[in-house]
C-alpha positions, 0 to 999 in steps of 0.5 A: 201956637200962640200961647202956653195954653194952646201948647197944653191943649195940643199936648193933652190931645196927644199925651194927656188923655193917655193919663185919663185912659190908664186911670180909667183902666186901672180903676176897673182892676183895683178898688183903691184906684177906683176910690181915688179916680176923680182925684187922680184925673187932674194929676193924670193930665199933668203926668201926660203933659210932663211926658209930652213936654219932655218929648217936645224938648227932645225933638226940638232940633229935628222938628225945627228942621222939618218946619215944626215948632212946638213952642208958644210964639209968646215964649219967643216974642218975650225974648225978641225972637222970631220963629226963624231966629229960634235955634239959630247960631246967632241967637243961641243964648236967647234960644236956650232961655226958651229951652230952659223955660220948657224944661221948667214947664216939664219939671212942673208937670212931672212933679205932679206926675210923680204924685200921680204915680205915688197914688197908684198902689205899690203892688201895681208898680211892677208886675212879674213878666216871667214864669218860675223858670224865667220864661216870658209869660203874661198873667193868666187874667187880663191885666192893664200892665205893660210887659217890657220885652227883653226884661224878665224878672224872678225873685232872685235874679233879673234877666236882661236878655232872652234866649231863642226859647224864651228863657232868660240868659245869664249875664 
């Protein structure tokens, strides 16, 4: 890819669109989100771009070894680097400047992403995933929440592992 706009387009296709999807889904279950839906859409895209930029940074070395480079060519050219020189031990300083630019990009997107998360009503930030006995259970009605396997919550304790019968084990 040549430009940052092309990188953003790619990242939107693989992650930014997820922000739109969850906004649409949440807006069907909560009137406050439904009222804010249009305002949240731009922030949803930014949230997805922030998360995907972090993934790009995290995978730089492995992707490069596979022959993939999710860095705009212009980032490299501005520092006099070719794609072959990027991440080379002979060009560490300039390569790290490119990485720092990606980190700044991620931080920019994630600042907007935080604004997105803060627009989701607080009561939706965490759903109980366990019944009163500490066993993993889903809410009776369909709900667009993500249940984190292996973590059960109760009003008084947090379980970090489940036993074979599904109840939470003490630490």
